[in-house]
VMD Tcl script that draws the C-alpha trace (Angstrom):
set ca {
  {120.47 142.39 119.15}
  {123.82 143.31 117.81}
  {125.84 141.33 115.57}
  {127.96 140.66 118.04}
  {125.60 138.97 120.44}
  {124.22 137.09 117.41}
  {127.08 135.04 116.64}
  {127.52 133.46 120.17}
  {123.75 132.48 120.00}
  {124.57 130.77 116.56}
  {127.49 129.26 117.60}
  {125.66 127.94 120.98}
  {122.67 126.44 118.89}
  {125.06 125.03 116.21}
  {126.83 123.17 119.50}
  {123.58 122.04 120.87}
  {122.57 120.86 117.63}
  {125.48 118.86 117.29}
  {125.41 117.41 120.80}
  {121.80 116.70 120.24}
  {122.05 114.79 117.39}
  {125.24 112.77 118.57}
  {123.12 111.09 121.39}
  {120.41 110.36 119.21}
  {122.54 108.69 116.68}
  {124.07 107.04 119.84}
  {120.86 106.09 121.00}
  {119.80 104.54 117.81}
  {122.23 101.85 118.60}
  {120.64 100.40 121.89}
  {117.18 99.18 121.66}
  {114.67 101.31 123.57}
  {115.08 98.73 127.02}
  {118.91 99.60 126.85}
  {118.81 103.24 127.06}
  {118.67 105.30 130.08}
  {116.18 107.54 129.18}
  {113.46 108.17 126.70}
  {114.82 109.62 123.33}
  {111.64 111.88 122.66}
  {113.18 114.62 124.69}
  {115.84 114.76 122.28}
  {114.08 114.51 119.11}
  {111.69 117.36 120.09}
  {114.86 119.60 120.73}
  {116.54 118.61 117.46}
  {113.29 119.42 115.32}
  {112.88 122.97 117.02}
  {116.66 123.71 116.06}
  {116.13 122.38 113.14}
  {113.47 124.65 112.43}
  {114.94 127.94 114.12}
  {118.38 127.79 112.12}
  {117.97 125.34 109.77}
  {120.37 122.08 108.99}
  {123.74 122.22 107.43}
  {125.09 120.44 104.84}
  {127.02 118.22 106.89}
  {124.19 117.59 109.55}
  {121.86 117.05 106.92}
  {124.20 113.90 105.77}
  {124.18 112.48 109.14}
  {120.44 112.63 109.64}
  {119.82 111.14 106.23}
  {122.25 108.39 107.35}
  {120.17 107.89 110.20}
  {116.72 107.94 108.91}
  {117.58 105.62 106.16}
  {119.52 102.60 107.29}
  {118.67 100.22 110.27}
  {118.60 101.24 113.43}
  {116.70 100.98 116.52}
  {114.85 104.40 116.75}
  {111.20 103.81 116.55}
  {108.69 104.90 113.82}
  {107.31 107.85 115.62}
  {110.69 109.41 116.29}
  {112.46 108.97 112.74}
  {108.95 110.01 110.89}
  {109.27 113.14 113.28}
  {112.58 113.62 112.31}
  {111.61 113.52 108.60}
  {109.21 115.93 109.10}
  {111.41 118.37 110.47}
  {114.06 118.20 108.02}
  {114.78 122.01 106.82}
  {117.89 122.41 104.86}
  {119.76 125.16 105.36}
  {121.17 125.34 101.89}
  {121.29 123.46 98.59}
  {120.72 119.48 98.97}
  {123.43 117.99 97.62}
  {123.18 115.18 94.82}
  {124.58 112.52 97.34}
  {121.75 112.83 99.70}
  {119.71 112.74 97.30}
  {121.13 109.68 95.78}
  {120.96 108.21 99.52}
  {117.37 108.56 99.62}
  {116.20 107.25 96.42}
  {118.66 104.31 97.53}
  {116.60 103.52 100.38}
  {113.50 103.30 98.73}
  {112.26 99.72 98.14}
  {111.90 96.45 99.90}
  {114.21 94.54 101.95}
  {115.04 94.09 105.33}
  {117.73 97.26 105.05}
  {115.23 99.77 104.05}
  {112.96 102.04 106.27}
  {109.72 101.04 106.59}
  {107.08 102.00 104.02}
  {105.78 104.72 106.18}
  {109.32 106.45 106.36}
  {109.71 106.52 102.71}
  {106.57 107.98 101.70}
  {107.91 110.74 103.96}
  {111.10 110.50 102.49}
  {109.46 110.55 98.97}
  {107.44 113.84 100.21}
  {110.59 115.61 101.54}
  {112.31 115.22 98.05}
  {109.17 116.50 95.92}
  {109.01 119.28 98.73}
  {112.66 120.21 98.49}
  {112.92 119.51 94.92}
  {113.86 123.31 93.93}
  {116.64 123.64 96.17}
  {118.50 120.19 95.25}
  {121.95 120.59 93.77}
  {120.61 119.23 90.43}
  {117.74 117.23 89.44}
  {120.44 114.37 87.80}
  {120.24 112.67 91.01}
  {116.85 112.10 90.45}
  {116.63 111.33 86.82}
  {119.13 108.61 87.23}
  {116.85 107.01 90.07}
  {113.80 107.26 87.38}
  {113.74 103.46 86.76}
  {114.13 102.45 90.32}
  {111.29 104.35 91.51}
  {108.67 103.96 88.53}
  {109.05 100.44 89.31}
  {108.08 100.51 92.78}
  {104.66 101.97 91.59}
  {103.05 98.30 92.56}
  {103.68 99.57 95.99}
  {100.41 100.78 97.30}
  {101.72 102.14 100.44}
  {104.29 104.78 98.69}
  {102.23 104.96 95.42}
  {100.89 109.09 95.88}
  {103.89 109.83 97.00}
  {106.04 108.02 93.99}
  {103.44 109.42 91.47}
  {103.98 112.79 92.85}
  {107.69 112.70 92.44}
  {107.67 110.95 89.19}
  {105.41 113.63 88.02}
  {107.54 116.48 89.32}
  {110.80 114.88 87.26}
  {109.12 112.83 84.00}
  {110.63 114.24 80.90}
  {110.01 113.76 77.43}
  {113.09 110.81 77.34}
  {111.38 108.80 80.11}
  {107.87 108.53 78.51}
  {108.48 104.91 76.91}
  {106.02 102.87 75.23}
  {106.36 99.91 77.72}
  {106.29 102.40 80.68}
  {103.12 103.61 79.17}
  {101.63 100.09 79.24}
  {103.02 99.58 82.56}
  {100.94 102.70 83.79}
  {97.57 101.98 81.97}
  {97.90 97.95 83.29}
  {98.16 98.89 86.84}
  {95.73 101.75 86.58}
  {93.20 99.04 85.48}
  {94.07 96.70 88.14}
  {93.74 99.90 90.81}
  {90.19 101.14 89.63}
  {92.27 104.00 88.23}
  {94.16 105.07 91.11}
  {94.21 108.33 91.15}
  {97.57 109.08 91.92}
  {98.42 106.70 88.75}
  {96.05 108.94 86.69}
  {97.58 112.04 87.67}
  {101.00 110.48 86.32}
  {99.22 109.30 83.24}
  {98.05 112.88 82.55}
  {101.45 113.93 82.80}
  {102.69 111.29 80.37}
  {99.81 112.16 78.04}
  {100.77 115.57 77.91}
  {104.42 115.03 76.49}
  {102.82 112.43 73.73}
  {98.70 112.71 73.84}
  {98.68 110.83 70.81}
  {99.64 107.68 72.52}
  {97.22 107.51 75.24}
  {93.94 106.71 74.41}
  {90.49 105.89 75.68}
  {89.07 106.66 79.51}
  {92.56 105.66 81.35}
  {93.43 109.50 82.55}
  {90.03 110.64 83.29}
  {89.96 108.76 86.35}
  {88.49 110.74 89.57}
  {88.37 114.00 87.34}
  {85.46 112.41 85.02}
  {82.72 114.86 84.96}
  {79.06 112.87 84.48}
  {77.50 115.75 83.38}
  {76.13 116.12 79.69}
  {78.73 117.53 77.23}
  {79.53 118.78 74.47}
  {83.00 117.91 72.30}
  {84.47 120.77 70.28}
  {84.01 118.94 66.99}
  {80.47 119.38 67.35}
  {80.99 123.24 67.34}
  {79.36 124.64 64.07}
  {79.52 128.34 64.34}
  {79.65 131.29 67.16}
  {76.16 131.03 68.32}
  {76.25 127.22 69.18}
  {79.93 127.78 70.55}
  {78.15 130.34 73.05}
  {75.02 128.03 73.97}
  {76.98 124.86 74.43}
  {80.07 126.97 76.48}
  {79.31 125.92 79.89}
  {79.11 121.96 78.99}
  {81.95 121.76 76.38}
  {84.20 119.08 77.02}
  {88.08 120.03 76.74}
  {89.73 117.59 74.15}
  {91.94 115.06 75.66}
  {94.86 116.08 73.34}
  {95.24 119.88 75.19}
  {98.27 120.64 73.28}
  {96.02 121.22 70.09}
  {95.72 124.95 72.44}
  {98.76 126.07 70.68}
  {97.54 126.21 67.45}
  {93.88 126.12 67.77}
  {91.96 129.37 68.13}
  {88.73 127.73 69.34}
  {90.26 126.07 71.92}
  {92.11 128.96 73.01}
  {89.11 131.06 73.06}
  {87.78 128.02 75.51}
  {89.88 128.62 77.64}
  {89.95 132.13 78.08}
  {86.08 132.19 78.19}
  {86.04 128.99 80.85}
  {89.62 129.22 82.49}
  {90.90 125.94 83.68}
  {93.92 126.09 85.91}
  {94.75 122.27 85.18}
  {94.07 122.53 81.59}
  {96.45 125.60 81.32}
  {99.03 123.94 83.70}
  {99.37 120.92 81.24}
  {99.88 122.88 78.31}
  {102.50 124.85 80.11}
  {104.18 121.45 80.94}
  {104.40 120.74 77.50}
  {105.69 124.11 76.46}
  {108.26 123.92 79.25}
  {109.33 120.32 78.13}
  {109.57 121.60 74.61}
  {111.87 124.24 75.52}
  {113.92 122.14 77.50}
  {114.94 120.08 74.96}
  {115.74 122.53 72.81}
  {118.19 123.85 75.42}
  {119.61 120.42 76.14}
  {119.90 119.85 72.74}
  {117.66 116.75 72.91}
  {115.29 118.08 70.08}
  {115.81 118.24 66.07}
  {113.08 120.43 65.48}
  {114.24 124.37 64.86}
  {113.00 126.82 67.63}
  {111.86 129.30 64.61}
  {109.46 126.69 63.77}
  {106.75 127.34 66.86}
  {107.60 131.04 67.96}
  {105.10 132.14 65.52}
  {102.67 129.69 66.60}
  {103.39 130.53 70.67}
  {103.44 133.95 69.69}
  {99.75 133.90 68.73}
  {98.82 131.66 71.92}
  {100.20 133.84 74.39}
  {98.65 136.61 72.48}
  {95.22 135.02 72.29}
  {95.08 133.71 75.47}
  {96.48 136.56 77.81}
  {99.00 133.69 79.48}
  {102.12 134.51 80.41}
  {104.45 131.34 80.27}
  {107.25 130.53 82.31}
  {109.45 128.32 80.02}
  {112.26 126.16 81.32}
  {114.91 128.56 80.49}
  {117.23 128.34 83.67}
  {115.99 124.69 84.08}
  {118.99 121.97 83.99}
  {119.00 119.20 81.75}
  {117.32 116.23 83.59}
}
mol new
graphics top color blue
foreach p $ca { graphics top sphere $p radius 0.5 }
foreach p [lrange $ca 0 end-1] q [lrange $ca 1 end] { graphics top cylinder $p $q radius 0.2 }
display resetview
């Protein structure tokens, strides 16, 4: 197909998308009984066009308004629209702020199932947001809703993405630990606690961060290893320490991760290193970058790990 043929098709798709969106918005103001026809075919058409061409910024803004404000669309239609929000370009701070503002309790808020879908969408489009600042500004609001079980898994996932050192406060740690105990160590909370622990490993102790991932096999700690022979014999049962950031400066722990690869452990270490680099770049740390460079060099050399530090990450 030539460019000249493609342009009219794109224009026609844009016009059809706008017509369909307008019909759905109009239908949302009426109860199902007052509508002349079912809204489902229009929702299906909208979703198909969204998938094929992507959603332009102005269209996305209208759709977010539709799914975050009270209306008469059924929950299945709203959920279907949210699942098919495919942005064609960067997602603006305004859109992100609207979504964050729609999360919570109250008659003006979307149903919890829709809130969960919206939170999942924020996770999916995290890397194409105009900036992560809009999410960071809503951190306190999102964190305060962790006691809402229906959206807790999605909240924890999103908070795990946006948590930075400045967000890890003693009162939040205590709140997480308390909620984890009340919920029997909910796996979602355990995952978020692990993220907190990566930033300040010394302030979270005990079994709270083990949760569902606990191993019931007989294990050996690194402290019990006395020589190379005992290291080899116990290799399969050695338990990684909670304070995994020690791997950066511990040759024995580096060797363990090399001989017994652990993707989650490596990710935790790299998350800490990325945060460290982010704090350096943003000016949130008073430490001298030159102080850690020799240690990082030894770590990369020993573990053969290639780290992607947050050099291009905007301060959040």
